[in-house]
C-alpha positions as CSV (number, residue, x, y, z in Angstrom):
1,X,109.0,-9.8,-66.2
2,X,109.9,-6.1,-65.9
3,X,113.3,-4.6,-66.5
4,X,114.0,-4.4,-62.8
5,X,113.2,-8.1,-62.4
6,X,109.9,-7.7,-60.8
7,X,106.6,-9.5,-62.1
8,X,103.8,-7.8,-63.6
9,X,100.8,-8.1,-61.4
10,X,98.4,-11.1,-62.4
11,X,100.9,-12.6,-65.0
12,X,102.9,-14.8,-62.8
13,X,102.2,-18.3,-61.8
14,X,99.8,-17.1,-59.1
15,X,97.9,-14.9,-61.6
16,X,94.7,-15.8,-63.4
17,X,96.5,-17.0,-66.4
18,X,98.4,-19.7,-64.4
19,X,96.3,-19.9,-61.2
20,X,94.0,-22.8,-60.0
21,X,91.1,-23.4,-62.1
22,X,87.9,-22.1,-60.6
23,X,85.6,-24.6,-59.0
24,X,82.6,-25.2,-61.2
25,X,79.3,-24.6,-59.5
26,X,76.8,-27.7,-59.5
27,X,74.0,-27.2,-62.0
28,X,70.5,-26.7,-60.5
29,X,69.4,-30.0,-61.8
30,X,72.0,-31.9,-59.8
31,X,71.3,-29.9,-56.6
32,X,67.4,-30.4,-56.9
33,X,67.4,-33.8,-55.5
34,X,69.4,-32.9,-52.5
35,X,67.1,-29.8,-51.9
36,X,64.1,-32.2,-52.0
37,X,65.6,-34.6,-49.8
38,X,66.5,-31.7,-47.2
39,X,62.8,-30.4,-47.4
40,X,61.5,-33.9,-47.1
41,X,63.5,-34.4,-43.9
42,X,62.5,-31.1,-42.5
43,X,58.8,-31.6,-43.0
44,X,59.2,-35.0,-41.2
45,X,60.9,-33.6,-38.4
46,X,58.1,-30.7,-38.1
47,X,55.3,-33.2,-38.4
48,X,56.8,-35.4,-35.7
49,X,58.0,-32.8,-33.1
50,X,56.3,-29.5,-34.0
51,X,52.9,-29.3,-35.8
52,X,50.9,-31.5,-37.8
53,X,47.8,-31.0,-40.0
54,X,44.5,-32.9,-39.4
55,X,41.4,-32.8,-41.3
56,X,38.1,-32.6,-39.6
57,X,36.0,-35.6,-40.7
58,X,32.6,-34.8,-39.0
59,X,30.3,-32.3,-37.7
60,X,30.7,-33.0,-34.0
61,X,32.6,-29.7,-33.4
62,X,30.4,-27.4,-35.5
63,X,30.3,-24.4,-35.6
64,X,33.7,-24.0,-34.3
65,X,35.1,-26.5,-36.9
66,X,33.3,-27.5,-40.0
67,X,33.6,-30.9,-41.9
68,X,36.7,-30.4,-44.1
69,X,38.4,-27.8,-42.2
70,X,42.3,-28.4,-41.9
71,X,43.8,-27.5,-38.6
72,X,47.3,-27.2,-37.4
73,X,48.1,-29.1,-34.3
74,X,50.8,-28.1,-31.6
75,X,52.7,-31.2,-30.8
76,X,55.7,-29.6,-29.2
77,X,54.3,-28.3,-26.0
78,X,53.4,-31.7,-24.7
79,X,57.1,-32.7,-25.0
80,X,57.8,-30.1,-22.3
81,X,55.4,-31.8,-20.0
82,X,52.5,-29.6,-20.5
83,X,49.1,-31.3,-20.2
84,X,45.9,-30.3,-21.8
85,X,44.0,-27.6,-20.2
86,X,40.2,-26.8,-19.8
87,X,38.7,-25.2,-23.0
88,X,41.5,-26.3,-25.3
89,X,40.4,-28.1,-28.6
90,X,42.7,-31.2,-28.8
91,X,43.3,-34.1,-31.1
92,X,43.8,-37.5,-29.4
93,X,44.1,-41.1,-30.4
94,X,41.0,-43.3,-30.1
95,X,41.0,-44.3,-26.3
96,X,39.1,-47.5,-26.6
97,X,37.0,-48.1,-30.0
98,X,35.2,-44.9,-29.8
99,X,35.2,-45.0,-33.7
100,X,33.6,-48.4,-34.0
101,X,31.5,-48.5,-37.0
102,X,32.8,-45.4,-38.7
103,X,33.8,-45.6,-42.3
104,X,37.5,-46.1,-42.9
105,X,39.4,-43.7,-45.1
106,X,41.0,-45.4,-48.0
107,X,43.8,-42.7,-49.3
108,X,45.8,-43.6,-52.4
109,X,49.7,-44.1,-52.1
110,X,50.6,-40.5,-52.8
111,X,48.0,-39.3,-50.1
112,X,49.6,-41.6,-47.7
113,X,53.1,-40.6,-48.4
114,X,52.2,-36.8,-48.2
115,X,50.3,-37.5,-44.9
116,X,53.2,-39.4,-43.5
117,X,55.7,-36.4,-44.0
118,X,53.0,-33.8,-42.8
119,X,52.5,-32.3,-46.3
120,X,48.9,-33.3,-46.2
121,X,46.3,-33.7,-43.2
122,X,46.8,-37.1,-41.6
123,X,44.6,-39.8,-43.1
124,X,44.8,-41.8,-39.7
125,X,41.3,-42.9,-39.0
126,X,41.7,-43.3,-35.4
127,X,42.1,-39.8,-34.4
128,X,39.2,-37.7,-32.8
129,X,39.0,-34.0,-32.0
130,X,36.9,-32.6,-29.2
131,X,37.1,-29.6,-26.5
132,X,38.5,-30.5,-23.1
133,X,35.9,-29.7,-20.5
134,X,37.6,-31.3,-17.4
135,X,41.0,-32.3,-16.2
136,X,42.4,-34.5,-13.3
137,X,40.5,-33.7,-10.1
138,X,37.5,-31.8,-11.7
139,X,34.0,-32.8,-11.1
140,X,31.9,-32.3,-14.3
141,X,28.0,-32.4,-14.2
142,X,25.1,-32.2,-16.4
143,X,21.5,-31.8,-15.1
144,X,18.6,-31.1,-17.3
145,X,19.4,-29.0,-20.4
146,X,22.2,-27.3,-18.4
147,X,24.2,-25.4,-17.8
148,X,27.2,-27.5,-17.9
149,X,29.0,-27.3,-14.6
150,X,32.7,-27.7,-13.5
151,X,33.5,-27.9,-9.9
152,X,30.2,-26.2,-9.1
153,X,30.8,-23.3,-11.5
154,X,28.2,-22.8,-14.5
155,X,29.9,-22.5,-17.8
156,X,28.9,-19.9,-20.5
157,X,29.5,-21.7,-23.7
158,X,28.8,-19.5,-26.7
159,X,30.7,-21.8,-28.8
160,X,27.8,-24.7,-28.5
161,X,26.2,-25.2,-31.8
162,X,23.1,-22.8,-32.3
163,X,19.7,-24.6,-31.3
164,X,21.7,-27.2,-29.0
165,X,21.4,-27.2,-25.1
166,X,24.7,-27.6,-23.2
167,X,23.3,-30.7,-21.7
168,X,21.3,-33.5,-23.3
169,X,18.1,-34.9,-21.6
170,X,18.6,-38.7,-22.4
171,X,19.4,-41.9,-20.7
172,X,22.5,-42.8,-22.8
173,X,25.1,-40.4,-21.2
174,X,23.5,-37.0,-21.5
175,X,22.8,-36.8,-17.8
176,X,26.0,-37.2,-15.6
177,X,28.2,-36.3,-12.6
178,X,31.8,-37.5,-12.9
179,X,35.1,-37.0,-11.2
180,X,38.0,-36.7,-13.6
181,X,40.9,-39.0,-12.4
182,X,44.4,-37.7,-12.5
183,X,46.2,-38.2,-15.7
184,X,42.8,-38.2,-17.6
185,X,40.7,-35.5,-19.3
186,X,36.8,-35.3,-20.0
187,X,36.0,-34.1,-23.6
188,X,32.8,-33.1,-25.4
189,X,32.1,-31.8,-28.8
190,X,30.7,-28.3,-29.5
191,X,27.7,-29.7,-31.3
192,X,26.4,-31.3,-28.3
193,X,23.3,-33.2,-29.6
194,X,25.5,-34.6,-32.5
195,X,28.9,-35.6,-30.7
196,X,29.8,-39.1,-29.4
197,X,32.3,-38.0,-26.9
198,X,33.1,-38.7,-23.1
199,X,29.5,-38.9,-22.2
200,X,28.6,-41.9,-24.5
201,X,31.6,-44.0,-23.8
202,X,31.4,-44.4,-20.0
203,X,31.2,-48.2,-20.7
204,X,34.6,-48.4,-22.2
205,X,37.9,-49.4,-20.3
206,X,38.4,-45.7,-19.3
207,X,34.9,-44.9,-18.2
208,X,34.7,-42.2,-21.0
209,X,38.0,-40.4,-19.8
210,X,40.8,-39.9,-22.4
211,X,44.3,-40.8,-20.8
212,X,46.5,-37.7,-21.2
213,X,49.2,-40.0,-23.1
214,X,46.6,-40.4,-25.7
215,X,46.6,-36.6,-26.7
216,X,48.5,-35.7,-29.8
217,X,48.3,-32.0,-29.2
218,X,46.4,-28.8,-29.2
219,X,44.6,-27.6,-32.3
220,X,45.9,-24.0,-32.4
221,X,44.6,-22.7,-36.0
222,X,42.4,-23.3,-38.8
223,X,44.6,-23.3,-41.8
224,X,42.3,-24.4,-44.6
225,X,40.0,-23.0,-46.1
226,X,41.5,-19.7,-46.5
227,X,38.2,-17.9,-45.6
228,X,38.1,-19.7,-42.4
229,X,41.6,-19.0,-41.2
230,X,41.7,-18.2,-37.7
231,X,43.1,-19.3,-34.3
232,X,41.3,-21.3,-31.6
233,X,41.8,-19.6,-28.3
234,X,40.5,-20.7,-24.9
235,X,37.1,-19.2,-24.2
236,X,36.9,-16.8,-21.3
237,X,34.5,-18.9,-19.3
238,X,37.2,-21.3,-18.3
239,X,39.1,-18.3,-16.8
240,X,36.5,-17.4,-14.2
241,X,37.5,-17.3,-10.7
242,X,37.0,-20.3,-8.4
243,X,36.9,-22.8,-11.0
244,X,39.9,-24.7,-9.7
245,X,39.5,-27.0,-6.9
246,X,41.3,-26.1,-3.7
247,X,43.7,-29.1,-4.4
248,X,44.5,-27.7,-7.9
249,X,45.1,-24.2,-6.6
250,X,47.7,-25.7,-3.9
251,X,49.3,-27.8,-6.8
252,X,49.8,-24.5,-8.8
253,X,51.4,-22.8,-5.9
254,X,53.7,-25.6,-5.3
255,X,54.9,-25.5,-8.8
256,X,55.0,-21.8,-9.0
257,X,58.1,-20.8,-6.8
258,X,60.6,-23.2,-8.8
259,X,59.1,-21.8,-12.2
260,X,59.6,-18.2,-11.0
261,X,63.2,-19.0,-9.6
262,X,64.2,-20.4,-12.9
263,X,62.8,-17.6,-14.9
264,X,64.8,-15.1,-12.5
265,X,67.9,-17.3,-12.9
266,X,68.2,-17.1,-16.4
267,X,68.8,-13.3,-17.0
268,X,71.0,-13.3,-14.0
269,X,73.1,-15.9,-15.3
270,X,73.3,-14.2,-18.7
271,X,74.3,-10.9,-17.0
272,X,77.1,-12.5,-15.0
273,X,78.4,-14.3,-18.2
274,X,78.5,-11.0,-19.9
275,X,80.3,-9.3,-17.1
276,X,82.9,-12.2,-17.1
């Protein structure tokens, strides 16, 4: 206390000598389990709703994908009602016993746990990966050795395995002309003479077509090994003019105006909100 009755700063009950004790920080080792728990929850959410890793088990997509490649699959887009498009590489659940007779993986408990939360590629043996060739309303046709045609338009397919022909001359499914029903896709492997795809499963309950609700998502990037790290774009041949049927063009025009209106309304609403 000073002579004039004032307190010396920092020495009273509110000063450091008599103030509240400082809250002790938790030790790193006590926080570590919480951090691990948060990381696991985030990994599980990402795997469930955003992206998931898958391992390529066969040679059916060579040379685009090699056996042992790890790809990341976009699982978010289908949540917004987007359906697979021609040219995309997609992962899908086995539609109707396509993998009969294939060896079943036997992962250890650690691999199962890491796969469950998405930190390792899925060990699920009932998933396949192929390229979308036709969507609902398309007519897909193979005659002789090719070229493969969609709605009468020949596809230029540089992604087909070197030495393969776009179409196979056999009586097991290599020659075909099919119309894809709505809500389904027609898929084929890039290694045409080494892929048991839609062509060779026409006797199943879906006649070789894959229901859209069986599609897990689109493979967007090769994530591993590092020396093969690249994206998986849609080839230019699927953008050629006239590939859509008239009905598909009409459907696109029907959807376009509301979509454009919504796109225009968002900035207008933000501008109005800012002025208010």
